C-alpha positions in Angstrom: 7.2 107.6 2.4 10.0 105.1 2.7 9.5 101.6 1.1 11.9 98.8 1.7 11.3 95.5 0.0 13.1 92.5 1.4 13.4 89.2 -0.3 15.6 87.1 -2.7 16.8 88.4 -6.1 15.8 85.0 -7.7 12.3 84.9 -6.2 9.6 85.3 -8.8 7.1 86.8 -6.3 9.8 89.4 -5.3 10.4 90.3 -8.9 6.7 90.8 -9.4 6.4 93.1 -6.3 9.4 95.2 -7.5 7.9 95.4 -11.0 4.5 96.5 -9.5 6.1 99.2 -7.4 8.2 100.5 -10.3 5.2 100.6 -12.6 3.3 102.7 -10.1 6.2 105.1 -9.8 6.8 104.2 -6.2 10.5 104.6 -5.2 11.7 101.6 -3.2 14.9 99.9 -2.1 15.3 96.2 -2.4 17.3 94.3 0.0 18.3 90.7 -0.7 18.4 88.6 2.5 21.4 86.7 1.4 23.5 89.7 0.3 22.6 91.8 3.3 21.7 89.7 6.4 18.9 91.1 8.5 20.1 92.4 11.8 18.8 90.6 14.9 17.2 93.9 16.1 15.3 94.1 12.9 14.2 90.6 13.1 12.9 91.2 16.7 11.0 94.3 15.5 9.4 92.4 12.7 8.5 89.5 15.2 6.9 92.1 17.5 4.4 92.9 14.7 4.0 89.5 13.2 5.5 86.9 15.5 8.5 84.8 14.7 6.5 81.8 13.5 4.8 84.0 10.8 8.1 85.1 9.5 9.2 81.6 8.6 8.3 80.0 5.2 7.5 76.5 6.3 6.8 75.6 2.6 10.5 76.3 1.6 12.9 73.6 0.7 15.3 75.0 3.3 12.8 74.4 6.1 12.0 70.9 4.9 15.6 69.9 4.9 16.4 71.3 8.4 16.9 68.8 11.2 13.8 68.2 13.1 15.2 69.9 16.3 16.0 73.1 14.4 12.4 73.3 13.2 11.2 73.9 16.9 12.9 77.0 18.1 12.1 77.3 21.7 12.8 81.0 22.3 13.2 84.3 20.5 17.0 84.1 20.5 16.8 80.6 18.8 14.4 82.1 16.1 16.9 84.9 15.6 19.8 82.5 15.2 17.8 80.3 12.9 16.8 83.2 10.6 20.3 84.8 10.6 21.8 81.3 9.7 19.3 80.5 7.0 17.8 83.8 5.5 16.0 81.9 2.8 13.6 80.8 5.6 12.2 84.3 5.7 8.8 84.7 4.0 9.1 86.9 1.0 8.6 89.5 0.0 8.4 91.5 3.1 7.6 95.2 2.5 8.3 97.7 5.2 6.4 101.0 4.7 6.7 103.6 7.3 7.4 101.0 10.0 4.6 98.7 9.1 5.1 95.3 7.5 3.3 93.9 4.6 4.0 90.3 3.9 3.8 88.5 0.5 2.5 90.1 -2.8 -0.6 90.1 -4.8 -1.9 92.9 -7.0 -5.0 93.4 -4.9 -3.0 93.5 -1.7 -0.6 96.2 -3.0 -3.4 98.2 -4.6 -5.2 98.3 -1.1 -1.9 99.1 0.6 -1.2 102.1 -1.7 -4.8 103.3 -2.1 -3.8 106.5 -0.2 -0.9 107.4 -2.8 
């Protein structure tokens, strides 16, 4: 089982998710969006599962400060460009486990996700 956790080092929810995984003895790798930009192909694969609109954190300060025309990407390439330019727009954490994406973190959500372990 491969667990990749994507987010930001300074995000409290990402820290909680990492702490939970470690407490359960689940090996995982953390990838900071800012330090290691997400490749376009990975963003497209995530969007295939969730849709680009569901990858964007519209409550973020970054989103709110974008010019209006940037907040309305009209195509997949525009979404990719936006997310590569502003990685803090990606919702977090995003956990990828065996190719499946789990967005966000709550204890209950992760307990359910790892019930088979």
